[in-house]
C-alpha positions as CSV (number, residue, x, y, z in Angstrom):
1,X,130.0,-76.6,89.1
2,X,133.7,-76.3,89.6
3,X,135.6,-79.7,90.0
4,X,136.4,-79.0,93.7
5,X,132.9,-78.2,94.7
6,X,131.7,-81.3,92.8
7,X,134.2,-83.4,94.6
8,X,133.0,-82.3,98.0
9,X,129.3,-82.4,97.2
10,X,129.7,-86.1,95.9
11,X,131.6,-87.0,99.2
12,X,128.7,-85.5,101.4
13,X,126.1,-87.0,99.5
14,X,127.7,-90.4,99.6
15,X,128.0,-90.2,103.2
16,X,124.4,-89.4,103.6
17,X,123.3,-92.2,101.4
18,X,125.7,-94.8,103.0
19,X,124.5,-93.3,106.6
20,X,120.8,-94.3,105.5
21,X,122.1,-97.8,104.3
22,X,123.9,-98.5,107.2
23,X,121.1,-97.5,109.8
24,X,118.9,-99.6,107.8
25,X,121.2,-102.6,107.9
26,X,121.7,-102.2,111.7
27,X,117.8,-102.5,112.1
28,X,117.8,-105.6,109.8
29,X,120.6,-107.6,111.8
30,X,118.1,-109.7,113.3
31,X,117.3,-111.0,109.9
32,X,120.8,-112.3,109.6
33,X,120.4,-114.3,112.8
34,X,120.9,-118.2,112.7
35,X,117.1,-118.3,113.0
36,X,116.4,-115.4,110.7
37,X,115.7,-114.6,107.1
38,X,119.2,-115.3,105.9
39,X,121.2,-117.6,108.2
40,X,125.0,-117.6,107.5
41,X,125.2,-121.3,108.3
42,X,123.3,-121.8,105.0
43,X,124.7,-119.1,102.8
44,X,128.2,-120.3,103.8
45,X,127.8,-123.2,101.5
46,X,127.9,-120.9,98.6
47,X,131.5,-120.3,98.9
48,X,133.8,-123.0,97.5
49,X,137.2,-122.0,99.2
50,X,137.5,-123.3,102.8
51,X,139.9,-120.5,103.7
52,X,137.5,-117.8,102.7
53,X,134.7,-119.4,104.4
54,X,136.6,-119.5,107.6
55,X,137.5,-115.7,107.4
56,X,133.9,-114.9,106.5
57,X,132.6,-117.0,109.5
58,X,134.6,-114.5,111.8
59,X,133.5,-111.3,110.0
60,X,129.9,-112.4,109.8
61,X,129.4,-113.1,113.3
62,X,126.5,-111.0,114.8
63,X,129.1,-109.1,117.0
64,X,131.5,-108.6,114.1
65,X,129.0,-107.6,111.6
66,X,127.5,-105.1,114.1
67,X,131.0,-103.7,115.0
68,X,131.8,-103.3,111.5
69,X,128.5,-101.2,110.8
70,X,129.2,-99.1,113.7
71,X,132.5,-98.5,112.7
72,X,131.3,-97.5,109.0
73,X,129.4,-94.5,110.9
74,X,132.5,-93.2,112.3
75,X,134.2,-93.4,108.9
76,X,131.4,-91.8,107.3
77,X,131.6,-88.9,109.9
78,X,135.2,-88.4,109.3
79,X,134.7,-88.4,105.4
80,X,131.8,-85.6,105.9
81,X,133.8,-83.6,108.1
82,X,137.4,-83.8,106.8
83,X,137.2,-85.3,103.4
84,X,138.0,-88.9,102.1
85,X,141.3,-90.6,101.9
86,X,142.6,-93.8,100.4
87,X,142.3,-95.6,103.8
88,X,138.8,-94.4,104.6
89,X,137.4,-95.0,101.0
90,X,139.0,-98.7,101.0
91,X,137.3,-99.5,104.4
92,X,134.0,-98.1,102.9
93,X,134.6,-100.2,99.6
94,X,135.4,-103.5,101.4
95,X,132.5,-103.0,104.1
96,X,130.1,-102.5,101.1
97,X,131.1,-105.6,99.5
98,X,131.1,-107.7,102.7
99,X,127.6,-106.5,103.5
100,X,126.3,-107.5,99.9
101,X,128.0,-110.7,100.3
102,X,126.2,-111.4,103.6
103,X,122.9,-110.7,101.7
104,X,123.9,-113.2,99.0
105,X,124.2,-110.4,96.3
106,X,122.7,-106.8,95.9
107,X,120.4,-105.9,98.6
108,X,118.7,-103.3,96.8
109,X,119.6,-103.7,93.1
110,X,120.7,-100.5,91.1
111,X,121.2,-98.6,94.4
112,X,123.9,-100.9,95.5
113,X,125.5,-100.8,92.0
114,X,125.5,-96.8,92.0
115,X,127.1,-96.9,95.7
116,X,129.7,-99.2,94.4
117,X,130.3,-97.0,91.5
118,X,130.7,-94.0,93.7
119,X,133.2,-95.6,96.0
120,X,135.2,-97.0,93.0
121,X,135.3,-93.2,91.7
122,X,136.8,-92.2,95.2
123,X,139.3,-95.2,94.9
124,X,140.3,-94.0,91.5
125,X,140.8,-90.4,92.7
126,X,143.1,-91.4,95.6
127,X,144.9,-94.0,93.8
128,X,145.9,-91.4,91.0
129,X,146.7,-89.1,93.8
130,X,149.4,-91.4,95.0
131,X,151.4,-91.0,92.1
132,X,151.3,-87.1,92.6
133,X,148.6,-85.7,90.7
134,X,145.4,-85.2,93.1
135,X,143.5,-82.7,90.4
136,X,144.0,-85.4,87.7
137,X,142.7,-88.0,90.3
138,X,139.7,-86.0,91.0
139,X,138.9,-85.3,87.4
140,X,139.5,-89.3,86.6
141,X,137.2,-90.2,89.6
142,X,134.3,-87.9,88.7
143,X,134.3,-88.8,85.0
144,X,134.2,-92.4,86.1
145,X,131.0,-91.9,88.2
146,X,129.5,-89.4,85.5
147,X,129.9,-91.9,82.8
148,X,128.6,-94.7,84.7
149,X,125.5,-92.6,85.7
150,X,124.7,-91.2,82.4
151,X,125.2,-94.7,80.8
152,X,122.6,-96.2,83.3
153,X,120.0,-93.7,82.3
154,X,120.9,-94.2,78.6
155,X,120.6,-98.0,78.6
156,X,117.4,-97.8,80.9
157,X,115.7,-95.5,78.1
158,X,117.1,-97.8,75.2
159,X,115.7,-100.9,76.8
160,X,112.1,-99.2,77.2
161,X,112.4,-98.2,73.7
162,X,112.7,-101.8,72.5
163,X,109.8,-102.8,74.5
164,X,106.4,-102.7,72.7
165,X,104.8,-102.4,76.1
166,X,106.6,-99.2,76.7
167,X,106.0,-97.7,73.5
168,X,102.3,-98.2,73.6
169,X,102.1,-97.0,77.1
170,X,100.8,-100.3,78.8
171,X,103.7,-100.7,80.8
172,X,103.2,-97.6,83.1
173,X,99.8,-98.7,84.5
174,X,101.2,-102.1,85.0
175,X,104.4,-100.9,87.0
176,X,102.2,-98.6,89.0
177,X,99.5,-101.1,89.9
178,X,102.3,-103.0,91.9
179,X,103.2,-99.6,93.8
180,X,103.0,-99.3,97.4
181,X,99.5,-97.9,97.3
182,X,98.2,-100.8,95.4
183,X,96.5,-100.7,91.9
184,X,95.6,-97.5,90.3
185,X,91.8,-96.9,90.6
186,X,90.0,-96.5,87.2
187,X,89.6,-92.9,87.7
188,X,93.3,-92.0,88.3
189,X,94.8,-89.8,85.5
190,X,97.6,-92.3,84.8
191,X,95.0,-95.0,84.2
192,X,94.2,-93.2,80.9
193,X,95.7,-94.8,78.0
194,X,96.8,-91.5,76.4
195,X,98.3,-90.2,79.5
196,X,100.1,-93.5,80.1
197,X,101.7,-93.5,76.6
198,X,102.8,-89.7,77.0
199,X,104.3,-90.4,80.3
200,X,106.1,-93.6,78.9
201,X,107.4,-91.7,75.9
202,X,108.6,-88.9,78.2
203,X,110.6,-91.2,80.3
204,X,112.1,-92.9,77.1
205,X,113.1,-89.6,75.5
206,X,114.5,-88.0,78.6
207,X,116.4,-91.4,79.3
208,X,117.8,-91.9,75.9
209,X,118.7,-88.1,75.6
210,X,120.5,-88.1,79.0
211,X,124.0,-88.1,77.4
212,X,123.2,-84.6,76.1
213,X,123.8,-83.4,79.8
214,X,127.3,-83.4,79.0
215,X,127.0,-80.9,76.2
216,X,126.6,-77.7,78.4
217,X,126.4,-77.1,82.3
218,X,122.9,-75.7,81.8
219,X,121.6,-79.0,80.0
220,X,123.3,-81.0,82.9
221,X,121.3,-78.9,85.5
222,X,118.1,-79.5,83.5
223,X,118.5,-83.2,83.1
224,X,119.6,-83.7,87.0
225,X,116.5,-81.8,87.8
226,X,114.2,-84.0,86.0
227,X,116.2,-87.0,87.3
228,X,115.6,-85.7,90.8
229,X,111.9,-85.5,90.2
230,X,111.9,-88.9,88.7
231,X,113.7,-90.6,91.5
232,X,111.6,-89.0,94.1
233,X,108.3,-90.3,92.3
234,X,109.9,-93.8,92.2
235,X,110.5,-93.2,96.1
236,X,106.9,-92.1,96.5
237,X,105.3,-94.9,94.5
238,X,107.5,-97.9,95.2
239,X,109.2,-97.1,98.6
240,X,112.7,-97.2,96.9
241,X,114.4,-94.5,99.1
242,X,117.8,-96.0,98.3
243,X,117.5,-95.3,94.7
244,X,116.7,-91.6,95.5
245,X,119.8,-91.1,97.4
246,X,122.2,-93.4,95.4
247,X,121.6,-91.6,92.1
248,X,121.8,-88.2,93.8
249,X,125.2,-88.9,94.7
250,X,126.2,-89.1,90.8
251,X,124.7,-85.6,90.3
252,X,127.6,-83.6,91.4
253,X,130.1,-85.5,89.1
254,X,127.5,-84.9,86.0
255,X,127.5,-81.2,86.8
256,X,131.4,-80.8,87.6
257,X,132.2,-82.9,84.3
258,X,129.7,-81.0,82.0
259,X,131.4,-77.7,83.2
260,X,134.7,-79.0,81.9
261,X,133.1,-79.8,78.6
262,X,133.8,-82.7,76.1
263,X,132.6,-80.9,72.8
C-alpha cells in the first residue's frame, strides 16, 4: 500500500472508529449525571490541584460535555472529507483525553489505547510537517502507529506463551464461558480439549510472529487478514465492538510500512 493511500485510509478508519465511540458516549451521558453511575462531584476529588478541578468543573458540566461531543462529530466530518490538520487532530486528542478523565480512566481498555496511539501518530505527522517535510511526517507517524500495533500483538502472544493455562489450552474455554452467550455447551467444538489447545497455540504463534508482517507486503496482508477475523470473533463472542474498529485503524499503517520495508 503506498504511503499516501495508507495515510488516507488511516484517517478514514480513525474517523469511523471515533464516530462510533462518540455516539456511544452521547447515549451514555445520563450515566455521568449527578445521580448517575459516575458523578463528577465524587470524581473531582481525585484531582489534587484546585485550579485544574475548577477548569474541569466547567468542561464537565452536562451541557459542555455534550457540546464537546457534538463538536467532535463536526471535526470528524471535516477530517473525513478534507483530511487532517494539526488543529483538528489536537482537538480530537484533547477531547479523547478529557473523556477518559471523565470516565476515570480507560473506558474500554485497549481500544482507548489504540485510539490514543492513532491520534498521537497524526500529531507526529503534523508536528514534523511544521518544519517543512510532510512526507517525512507521514512516514514517522505511520511507523509510530505500525510499531505500537505490531508490538501489542507480539506482547499479547508472549504473555500467553508464558501462561501454562494458555499452553495447555485450558484458557480458551474459560474465556469463552464468560462471553456474551454464556458458558459453552459441552457439545460445542471449542469445549473439546484438543481443539482448545490447537486454538490457543494458533493464537500464540500468530501473535508472537506478528512482527514478520513487516518482512513483506504479502505477509502484512496475511497477518492483517487474520487479525481482522480475530477481532471480529472477539466482537462476536464478547461484544467488544470498539476493539474491532480501533485495531482496524492501525492496519493501513502496517500495510504502508511493510511496503517501505525494513529488511
